[in-house]
C-alpha positions as CSV (number, residue, x, y, z in Angstrom):
1,M,-12.1,-3.5,-14.3
2,Y,-10.9,-6.1,-12.4
3,F,-7.1,-5.6,-13.1
4,L,-7.3,-1.9,-13.1
5,N,-8.8,-1.9,-9.5
6,E,-6.0,-4.5,-8.6
7,M,-3.5,-2.3,-10.3
8,I,-4.5,0.8,-8.7
9,G,-4.9,-1.0,-5.1
10,T,-1.2,-2.2,-5.6
11,F,-0.3,1.4,-6.4
12,L,-1.8,2.7,-3.4
13,L,-0.4,0.0,-1.2
14,V,3.3,1.0,-2.5
15,L,2.7,4.6,-2.6
16,L,1.5,4.9,1.2
17,G,3.8,2.4,2.6
18,D,6.8,3.6,1.1
19,G,5.9,7.2,1.6
20,V,5.5,6.5,5.5
21,C,9.2,5.0,5.3
22,C,10.6,8.2,3.5
23,N,9.0,10.5,5.4
24,V,10.5,8.8,8.7
25,K,14.1,8.6,7.3
26,L,14.5,11.7,5.3
27,D,16.2,14.9,6.7
28,G,13.8,17.4,5.2
29,S,10.7,15.9,6.3
30,G,8.3,17.0,9.2
31,M,8.5,13.2,10.8
32,K,12.5,12.6,10.6
33,G,13.4,10.6,13.6
34,G,10.2,9.0,14.1
35,D,10.0,5.9,15.6
36,T,9.0,2.2,14.3
37,T,5.4,2.8,15.6
38,H,5.0,5.3,12.9
39,I,6.4,2.9,10.2
40,A,3.7,0.0,11.6
41,L,0.7,2.4,11.5
42,G,1.6,3.7,8.3
43,W,2.1,0.4,6.6
44,G,-1.2,-0.9,8.3
45,L,-2.9,1.9,6.8
46,A,-1.4,1.3,3.5
47,V,-2.7,-2.1,3.4
48,L,-6.2,-1.4,5.0
49,I,-7.1,1.6,2.8
50,P,-7.0,-0.3,-0.4
51,A,-8.4,-3.3,1.0
52,F,-11.4,-1.8,2.1
53,I,-11.7,0.1,-1.2
54,F,-11.1,-2.7,-3.6
55,G,-11.9,-5.9,-1.4
56,T,-15.3,-6.5,-2.9
57,S,-14.2,-6.4,-6.2
58,T,-10.8,-8.1,-6.5
59,G,-10.5,-10.1,-3.3
60,A,-7.6,-7.2,-2.1
61,H,-4.7,-9.7,-2.4
62,L,-2.7,-6.6,-4.0
63,N,0.1,-8.7,-5.0
64,P,0.9,-8.2,-9.0
65,T,2.1,-11.9,-9.1
66,V,-1.1,-13.5,-8.0
67,T,-3.2,-10.9,-10.5
68,L,-1.0,-12.3,-13.4
69,A,-1.5,-15.6,-12.2
70,M,-5.1,-15.6,-12.1
71,A,-5.2,-13.6,-15.7
72,S,-3.4,-16.8,-17.3
């Protein structure tokens, strides 16, 4: 269960963080032309949400390399 939680946490981090960058940069989005404040807040929440959800069970390092190192 540990590795599944870590995988889901990393997925959420990448999905939310990259999603906010795409939302600011793509032409068809509602946030086109947003500044670095939007990106910084989006990445901050992208780290915070998985850390709160999976922090107690995995330590919330959210790094696949660390997960594989701990598995070996």
